[in-house]
N, C-alpha and C positions, 0 to 999 in steps of 0.2 A: 287527738291526734286527727287531724283530717287526712284521710284517705288517698292519696294520690294516684290515680290511674295515669301511667305514662302517655296513652293514646289520647285519655278523654282530657287529663287536666293540663297536661304541659304542653300537647298539641292544641286543645282546647276545643277540638270538634265533636261532634256527636257520633257514635257508632254507626255505620252504615253496612251493608250487604250487598252482596254481588255475586251472578253467578258465571263462573267458568271451570271447564272441568279439568280436574287435577293432570299436572304434565302437559298443559297445553302449548305448542309453541306456536309463536305469532311474529312477523316481523315487524318493527318499530317504525313509529314515523316520528320525523325530526324537523327541529327548527332550528336555525343557527343565528346567534346576534354575537358582535364583537364590541368591547368596552376598550379594546385597544385598537390603535391604527395598523398594526404590524400581526393579524391572526395569523396561526399557524393551522395547517392541513395536516390531518390524522385520518387512520382507515376507519371507515364506520362501525362501529361494533355491530354485532349481529344480533340473531332474535333473543325476544323473551322467552322464558319458560317458567310458568308459574305452578306453585305447587300447594295444595290444599291440607291443612292440617287435621289429623283425626279428630279431634276436638272443635264441636262448633262454638263458636262465641270465644275462642281461645284467647284472640287480642296477641299475636305475636308483637315481640317489643324490641329488645335486644341481640342483636346477633353477632358472631364471631366466627372466625376458623379455629377451629379445634386442634388439638395437638397429635388427634388420631386419623386426620384427613376428611375429617368431616365439618359439617357447620352445627353450631350450636346456636339455640336460641330461647328465649323465654317466653313464656307465653302468662301475661300478665294477669288477665281475666282467667284464666284457665288453671292457674296457681301450679303449672309446671316448667319443666325446662325439657326443652326437646334437643335429640340428633337427627339430624339429615345427611343423609350422603347425597354425594354430587348429581345422583343420579333421581334425586327426590324420595327415597324411602324413609321415612320420618318415624322414629320411635319416642314415645313422651316417659317423662318421668315426674311422678308427682313431688312437689315440695311438701315434707313433714308436718311443716306448720302451716295452718289451716290460714286461707285468705291473707297469705305473706305479700301478693302482687310484685312478685319477681321483676326486675325492670332489667337492669344491664347483665353481661357476662363478658367476661375476659378469659382467657389463657393464661393459665399460671405457671412459674417456673418448673413446679414439681409435677406438670405432665396432666394437671385436673384441671377444671374448669372452674371458676369463682362468680358467683351471682350476689346480685344486691337484691334483700328482701324488702320493699319501700316501706311497706306498711308493718312489718314484725320487726323492723329494726334490726335486722342481722345479716352477716355475711355466710353466704353456703359455699362450701366446698362439693363439687361435685367431681366424682371419678368417670372415666369414660364408659363405665358399667351403669353409670346410674346411683351412684350409694351417696347418700348426702351426709354432710358433717355441718353442721349450722351454728356458728357464733355468734351471740348475744354482743352488739356494739355497746359501750360503755356509757355514751349518751342515749338516753331516752326521752322524747321522741328526738328523733334524729333525719328519718326519710332518706335512709340513702338510694342514691339512685345509679351513678355513673361509675365505671370501674374500667380500673386499665393497669396494666402490669408495667411497675415503675423500673428506673433503671436501676434502681438495688435491689431488683429480686423480690418485692413486695409487692402485696396488690394497693393499689392507691384508690380512692373513694371519694365522692363527694357527700355531704351531709345536706342535704335542702332545706330542711326545717332548723337545724342546730347552726348553721351558717359555720361550717365546719369541713376543714379538708384533713380525711383519716387516711391510714396506713395499717394493714394488716400482715402479719407474717404467715407465712403455709403452715406454722403450728397454731395460727391462731390468736396471737400477741396482738394488740392494737396500741396505735398511738393518734393521737387528735389533735389537731392544730385549729385554733379559732382564727378565723379571718377577720383580718384589722375591721372593716367596715361591717357594722352589725346589719341584720337583716341583709344578707347580700345574696341569700339564695341560689348557691353555687348548681351550675347542672354539668354540662359535658366535661371531660378531663381526658388529657391526651400528654404525650411525653415530646418534649421540645428536643431539637438537633442539640442543644446545650446542656442537656442533662439535667434539666429541672422539670418539675410537672408543671403543665398551664393548664387552668381551668377558668370557667366563666363564671360569672356573676350577675345572673340577669337581675336580680333584685336592685343590685347598684350600678347595672351598665358599665360593667368594668372586666378587663381581662385578667385575670391572676395569674402571678406566677410564685411558685413555692419550692425550696430547694427541698433536698429530701432532710435536711435536717430542721425544716420548717420555718425558714425565713421567707416572710412575703414580699411580695412586689406589685403593685397594685397599678393598671393603666385604663384612663376613660377613654371609654369607645366613644370617638368623635359625633356619630349620630346619635341624638338625645332618644330613648324611648326605643332603640333597636330591637330590642327582644331577643339576644343573641342567644342561639340555640346549640349549635354544633362548633368543633373546634379537634384540628388534625394539623400534625406537618406535613409540610409539603415538600418538595424535590428541590425547593430554592432556598432551603433552611429557615424557612419563614412560618408562623401558623397562620393555618386558614379558618376563617369564621364566616358561620353563616348568620345573617341577623334578620331574624323571620319578619318581624312587622316594616321593615325599611327596606324589604326586598333588594337587600345588597349582598355582597360577599366582600369581606374584609380581611388585607392581610396585615399581619403584626411582626414587624422583626422583634429577633430577641433584645433589642434595645428599647422595643416598644414604641417603633413608628408605625403609623397607619398610613393604609390605603384603602380605598373601598372602590368595587365596582358596581354599578348600577345593572341587575338583573332585568330581565323582560318585564315589563312594567304595567302593562294594560288592565293587569288585573292581579290581586294577590295571589301567589305561590306558595308561600308558609314553607320556605328552605328550611331543611331540619337537619340530619347529621352529615357528617362529612367524612370522606377517606381518602387518601391517596391512592391512586391506582397501579397498576403493574406497566401501564403505559405511560408514566411521569406525567401523568394529569391527576385535577382532582376533581373526585366524583361526590354529587350529594343529593339527596333526595328533595321532591316538591311536594308537599304533602298536598295542598289543594288543586295545583296544577296535574297530579297523578302523573309524575313524570320522575325521569332520571336523568340527571344534569351532569355532562364533565365542563370542566372549564381548565383551561390551557393556562400556563403560568406568566401567558402574555392579556390574558381577561378575556379570549372568546370563548361565550358559552353556548352549548349545544345541549339543546333537551330531547330526551327518547320518551315518547306517551308510552305509557303502560298499557297493554292491550286490556287488561282487566278491569274496569270501570270501577270507581270506587276502592280501588286498594290503597289509598290514603297513606303511600311509603313512608316510611318512619327511618329505621336502624339501617344501615350499608356496613358492608365491610367487602373485603376481596376473600374468595375462597381458594382453596388450593387448586382448582383448576384455572383459576388468573379470570373468572367471571367475576363481575360484580351482583354480589347479593345483599338482597334488601327483606326487611321485613312490610308487609301489608296489614296492619292492624285493625282495618276497617272491615274487609274481606277474610279477614283470617286465613292467610295465606304467606308463604316466603317465595321470592321468586328471584332470578338469576338472569342477568344480561350478557351474553357472550362477548367475549371481545377477541379482536384479532388475533391467530396463532393460540387460541385458548384450547 
């Protein structure tokens, strides 16, 4: 099985290094464009704060808000899962399986964290105290990457190499569903407002929907070769998708109707993962552009340049402090962009 490093293979860029002191707070620079004739005005976010991981070369990847009021993230190259307080105190926990390349992480209904071990073909349960229990996936090689808490109280994840969507109960029982399109290479996954799981088929250039009983529906992305990367449910009841190679944001209704917005296009930005913010907007990472971007439901896009060079932002989540938290796999940091009222 080919080892898949999230920041190196999925993003497709070489790791880089840069230096900024841990915990440095810097105001952001911004620029705004509108894909809509009726843009809205929102309060400007506050400054960035960047925190360095204790382990050098850790390659932070997935990040989520934990059940304990902290942020939790994976260290893909460091082979660790880490906990960060909202003030930047980081504690790292080593994954028992060596070279497992933990990729994504989600909070379960049991008060634990659940992480994918992309090259070990395992799902790990991690308590808030850092105690691991690992569950081997029935299919190997499978390459589990992205994971989310499903509407049924189970953890759902994608199997990139096996072209499957699977679920695991909190007691470690698996059910796997084969995607109708072969070699579909599923990546990000989320829960839609319709109570189904929605995921991206990068290899097939499709958006997939699967019910909790395993019934699939697939929708072809209008732009060929879009290299779809991130998906999240929006405040409008639709699914919002990043198209990395097309430099677009796509909106798909639960009926499968697409709309696409072109992003700032004078250079590739490599839009990565996306999340709904507490302000009613969508927020996503721009890997090459080294920025965090906000897009309103009417299509107005505003970019906020990360002050630390070569961060290469990847994963994104909303913290318990209402801040927009993200991982910097290239510079081995995590960061937060404060929002008004946080």
